C-alpha positions in Angstrom: 11.1 -29.7 -2.8 11.8 -26.2 -3.7 11.8 -23.5 -0.8 9.5 -20.6 -0.2 10.6 -17.2 -1.2 10.1 -16.0 2.3 9.0 -11.6 2.8 9.6 -9.5 6.1 6.5 -7.1 4.8 4.0 -7.9 2.7 2.3 -4.4 1.5 -1.3 -4.9 -0.1 -2.6 -2.0 -1.6 -6.7 -2.1 -2.7 -7.7 -2.0 -6.1 -11.2 -2.2 -5.1 -13.8 -0.5 -8.3 -17.6 0.1 -6.2 -20.5 1.7 -8.9 -19.5 5.5 -9.6 -22.3 7.0 -7.4 -21.7 4.5 -4.1 -21.1 7.0 -1.2 -18.2 5.1 0.3 -16.1 5.7 -3.6 -13.4 3.5 -3.8 -9.7 3.1 -3.9 -9.4 2.7 -7.7 -11.0 5.3 -8.8 -8.6 7.2 -6.8 -5.3 5.7 -9.3 -4.4 2.6 -6.3 -3.4 0.5 -9.3 -0.9 3.3 -10.1 0.1 4.4 -6.8 0.9 0.2 -5.7 3.1 -0.1 -9.0 4.9 3.1 -7.9 4.8 1.5 -4.4 6.2 -1.7 -6.0 9.1 0.0 -8.4 10.1 2.1 -5.1 10.2 -0.6 -3.5 12.7 -2.0 -6.2 15.0 1.1 -6.9 16.1 1.1 -3.8 17.0 -2.4 -3.2 14.6 -3.7 -0.9 13.8 -7.6 -2.5 12.3 -8.8 0.8 9.0 -7.1 0.5 6.2 -8.3 -1.0 3.9 -5.3 -2.4 0.4 -7.0 -3.9 -3.0 -5.6 -4.9 -6.2 -7.2 -3.0 -9.7 -7.1 -3.1 -12.0 -4.1 -0.7 -10.5 -3.4 2.6 -13.4 -1.8 3.4 -11.8 1.9 4.4 -12.0 3.0 0.8 -13.6 6.5 2.1 -10.9 7.4 3.7 -8.7 6.8 0.5 -6.2 4.7 -1.7 -6.1 1.7 1.4 -3.1 -0.3 1.7 -1.9 -2.7 5.0 1.3 -4.2 6.3 1.2 -7.0 7.3 2.8 -8.0 10.2 2.3 -5.2 12.1 -0.8 -4.5 10.5 0.7 -1.1 9.8 -2.7 0.5 7.9 -1.8 3.1 4.7 -4.0 5.9 3.6 -1.4 7.1 0.5 -1.5 9.7 -1.4 -0.8 10.1 -5.2 2.2 11.3 -4.1 5.9 10.7 -5.3 7.1 11.9 -1.6 4.2 9.7 0.3 5.6 6.9 -1.6 8.9 7.3 -0.7 8.4 7.6 2.9 6.7 4.4 2.8 9.5 3.0 1.5 11.5 4.5 3.8 9.3 2.1 6.2 9.7 -0.9 4.8 13.4 -0.3 4.2 13.3 -0.5 8.2 12.7 3.2 9.2 10.1 4.5 11.2 6.0 3.6 10.5 5.3 6.9 7.9 2.9 8.1 10.5 1.8 10.9 8.4 0.0 8.5 6.1 -1.2 5.8 9.6 -5.2 5.7 8.2 -7.0 7.0 10.5 -7.6 9.3 13.8 
């Protein structure tokens, strides 16, 4: 039996696409797929191989910006389209503190 790959963290980035006139907007229109790709590449470049970054369907917070949830802790981020923000979240992935500047909510 093949061994299952295990991940310390699993990050899901919303890639939901809504109709252009939807009042809540959507993460896809906020460049979420590109942001997810950059987040994944930055984690790999930092040598982090025990974190999985995936696109997801709707995380139900599209009006807040590009939504991301990191499990198992259930940390919710709004990821700006900014390399410094992505780098800060990757620091969290590497075992650092949660990137509080990008936490979703109040």
